[in-house]
N, C-alpha and C positions, 0 to 999 in steps of 0.2 A: 460394578465393572464387569460382571459376567458377560454382558452383551458385547464387550470389546475383545473377548478372548480370540476371536478369529482374525483380528486385524494384524497386519504385518508391520514391521518398522518402516519408516519412510525410505523410499527408493529401494525397497526390497519387494519382490513380486513373485507370485506363483506363475508357472508356465502351464497353461491349460492344454487339453489334448491336441487340438488342431495345431497350435503353435509349437508344442513339444514335438509333435511328429515332423513338422517342417524343420525344426532345429536339428533333430536327429538325422534327418535325410541329408541336410547340408553337412553335418559332421562326417557322416559316412562318405559322402561324395568327396569332400576335401581331403580326408585322410587317405582315401584310395588314390586321389591325384598325387598327393605327396609321396606315397609309396611308389608310384610309377616313376618318380624322379629320383628314387633311391633314398628317401628320408625314412628312417626307422622310428617307430612309435615308442615313446617313453611315458610313464605315468608317475610323476613326482607326488609326494604326499601333500595334503592340504595345509599342514602346519609343520613348522620346524623350529629349532632353537633360533632365536632372533639374530644372533651374531652370524649364523650361517645363511639365514634368509636374506639379510641385508648387506652382506659383504660385497663391497665394491660397487654398490648401486646408487650411492648418493643420498642426499637429504630428502629429496622429493618422495622417494619410495618409503622412507621411514615414516613420514607424515601420513601416508596412505594406508599403513599397515595396522590392523587390529592386533593388540597384544594381550597376553594372558600368562598366568603362572602355571607351570606344569606341576601337578599335585604329586608326581613321583619323584622329580628331581629338585623341585624348588626353583628351577631356572625359568627365565622369561622366554616364552615362545611367541611366534607370530603366525597369523593366518595369512597365507600368501596374497600379496597384492599384484604379483606379476610372476608368471611361470618361467620366464626366460632365465633369471639367475639360478633357478633350480636346475634347469637343463644344463647350464654352464657348469654347475657343480658335478652333475652326473658325468659330463664329458671329461672334466678335469680329474676326478677322483675315482669314479667307479669303472668307466670304460677304459680310460687311460690309453687310448690308441695313439699311435705315432702319426698316422696320416690324416687325410681329410675325413671328417665324420659328419654325417647328415642326420639330424634328429628332428622329430615333430612331436606334437603334443596337443591335447585338448582337455580343458577342464575349467571349472569355475574359479574365479579369483574374487577376493573381497576388498572393498575400498571403504575407508572411514568416511569419505564424502563422495558424492557423485562427481565424476570427472567432466561432466558437461550437462548441457540443457536436457532435462528429462531423461538423463542416463540412469541406469540401475547401479546400485552399489555392489551387485553380484554379477559382473559380466561373465559370459561364457567365452573364453579365449581359446583360439586355435591358431597354431603357428608352426613355423619351420625355422630351424637354426642350422648354420653351416660353420663348422669349426676346422681350424688347421690350414687355412689358406688366406694370406694377407693381401692378395692382388685384387684389383678392381673386378676381375672376372667373376669372383665369387659374389660380389655385390650385384653384378649384372644377372647372375643366375637366380639370386634371391628375388630380385625385382621381376624377372621374367616369370618365376613361379607364382609370385603374388598376382601378376597380371593374368596368368592362366587360371588362378583360383577365382578371381573376380569374374572372368568370362564364364567359367563353369557354373557360377551361381547366378548368372544373368543380371549382374549389378548394372543398373542403368547409368550410363554416362559417367563412369568413374574418372577421377582426376588425381594424379599423384603430385604432391609438392615435395621437391627435393631441396635439401640444404647440405651443408658440410661444416661441422663444428670446428674442424682443424683451421679454417680460415680465421675465425674469431680468436681461437686460442693462439695462433701464430702472431696475429696483430697485437693481442694483449701482452704476450710475452715480449715481443720486440719493443713495446711501449714501456715495459718495466712495471706493469700494473700489479699492485698487491691484490691478494685474494678478495678482500672486501670491495675494492674498487671494481674488480672484474665482475663480481656478483651484481653490483649496482648497474653496470653497463649492460650485462646480460638481461636484466629485468627491463631496462629501457628499450633494448632492441626487440625483445619478445612482444612488447606492447606497441612497438614503433612510435615511441614517445620522443619525437625529434627535439622538442624543447629540453627535456631532461638530458637527452644525449648531448646536446650542445653544451649544457652546463657541466656535465660529467667529464667531457673531453677538453674543456677549456684550458686546462693546465698541461695537457699532453703535447709532447713535441711533434713537429711535422717529421715525416709524412703520415705518422700513425694517427694523428688526430683526424686528418681529412679522410683517411681510409675507413676509420671506424664510423665516421658520420655518413659515409657513402653507402654502407651496407644496407640500410633500409630501402634505398633507391634501387638496389640491384635485385629486381624482381621481375619475372616475365618468362618468356620462352627460352629456347636454347641460345638465343642471341645474348642472353645475360652473361654467358661465359666470355664471349668476345669483348663485351663492354668491360667486364671485370679485369680482363687481362690488360686493358689499356689504362685503367684507373687505379688499380690496387698495386702496392709495391710488389715487385717481382722477387720476393723471397722464396726459397725452395719449397717451404710448406704450403704457401698459397698457390704456387704454380702446380704442385702435385694435386692439391685439392681441386683446382679448376680442371686439370686433366681428367680427374675421376668423374666430375660432373659432365664433362664433354663426352666421355666414353659411355656413360649411362644414357645420356640423351640420344646418342647415335645408335645404341643397341636396344633401346626399349621404346620402339615406335608404335606398339600396339595399344598404347594408352595415352590419353591426354596428359601432358607433362608440363609442369612449371617449375622454375628454379627461384629460390628465395634465399639469399645469402644472409639474411637476418633470422632465418629459421634455425633456432639453436636448442630445440627441445632435447631434454636429457643431456645438457652440457656436461654434467659431472658423471655421466654414465656412458654416453656414446663417445667415440673417438674419431669418427670419420663421417661418411655419408649418413644422413638421417632423412627419413621420409614419412609422410602421412598420406592417407587416401581419403578423399571425400567424394560424395556423390549427391546428386539432386534428391531432395526430399528428406535428408538426414542432417540435423544441425551439428552433429559431432563427427569426429573422424571415425571411419569404419575399420581402419587398419593403421598401424604405425610400425616403424622398424628402423634399422640402420646397423652400423658397425660399432661393436663394443669390445674391442680387444683387451681392455684393462680388467674386465671382470674375471677372466681366467687367471690373470696375474694375481688378483686379490685372493684367489683360491689356492695359490701356491704353485700354479703351473701356467705359464704364459702361453696362451693359445689365441691366435686371431679368430674372431667370431663376427658373424653377421647374420641377420635374420629378421623376421617380422611376426607380428601378432594380428590376427583378424578378430573382430568382436561380433560374434554371431547374433547377439541381441540387436545390434545396430543393423546388421544385414537383413534381419527378419522384417524390418520396417519397409524395405524397398524391393526385395526379391519377389518374383511371382509366387503367389500362394499355390500349393499343390491342389489338385482336384480333390473334391470330397471323396472319402473312402466309402465303398459299398461293402455290404456283407451278405452272407447267406444265413437265413434263420433255419434252425433245425429243431425238431421236437426232442424231448427228453424220453429216451426209451432204452432198455437194456437189450437192444437188438444188435447182435454181432455184425449183421450186414449194415445197419445204420452207422455203427461206430467205425466200420471199415470205410464206408463212403465219406464220412466226415474226415477221417485221417488222410484219405487220398486227396481230398479237396485242399486241406491245409498244407499238404506237401507241395502242392502246385502254387502256393502263395495266396490262396483265397482265405478270407476271414469267415469263419463259421462260428455262429453264436447259438449255443443250445439254450432253449427256453427252460428255465428251472420250474419245477412243479409249483403251481399256485402263484407264479409271478406274472405280472402284466406290465408291458412296456408301452407307454403312449406312442402313437405313430410318429409324433413330432420328434421323439427322442430316439427312434429306431434308425439304425443305419442300413437295415436289411432291405434290399430291393429285389431279392430273390429268396426262395425258400426250398428246402429239401423235403420232398413229398414222396410217398409210396404210390407208384403207378405200375399196374400189371406185375406186381411182385418184385419191383426193383425201386431202389431209391434214386430219384432223379431231381435235377435242379430246374426250377421254372420261375418265371418272373412273378412277383407279387401282384395280385390283382387288387386294384384299389376300387373302393365303392362297392 
């Protein structure tokens, strides 16, 4: 088995220098963008006690979370599968601010299983969360920030899919569905299994039966809201949700947008608008988000909340690769003038690599296209002469 020691677990991978440099450049660029919008950086820990990590997040996140026993306390801990609940905990218990709070983050999360085709089980997640405002205006700000982030990364042809879990919840409640029946309906809607949907709604009274069956058909552009107003029961929760979607569609015109009223991702976690971002060339979503007001309540402090997470691993598949880095080769010498010249070059952002005594680097592995040489008593930079 010695020969297999270098192998990594399935769907876990190293990030090699060129890709790591690109990921770090995106991270810095996005965090600077978030800072410009007033979002403060926080860094939650990689693991927490399980009850804290999963409070208010629903069953799906529990299944995604690696668990282990803390040797100090004997309690069960979890390796985070999502950073958003941790940020909600920070807002609710550590910052404890009365007004609107904007926070952002970046870090690895771990999943027990890949979330999609060729996805890693250790995604690098970067996101922004807004707390303390329940109006649609905060959802609009979050989607606009997400749109700006996609533009900053030069993501090709991104598309955002919008949904609203309050519509399904309102119809389910009005129909008097039990939790188990609601879960079965949710699964049928997520897969758009119309045959199963017909069977599951057969015993539901009108107009709720017809409304639930109609949801998979309510997919398309902004016109979906108009159609939904005509076909769904005009109960207050449904009307407010359609108003939210209409406002988002009107205020977020810098990105291709579609509306899907059967899009119910995170039903037991999200409470309002939900969205996911896709782009050409990537089979999985590259970002997801929405409103999740109940998480703060689960931490003992009710706070409206909305936000999103971007997955840098998925972005790296499609964003333009950076130009190859060049460097300056310098000799190894205890010459104060040489060391001063090297320090000055590094201060200006140049990469200077000193050749260690006795070492040789094949030309194919060298990044140096220039060299530091002594000319007329001074250390100067010149292009490397090949051949």
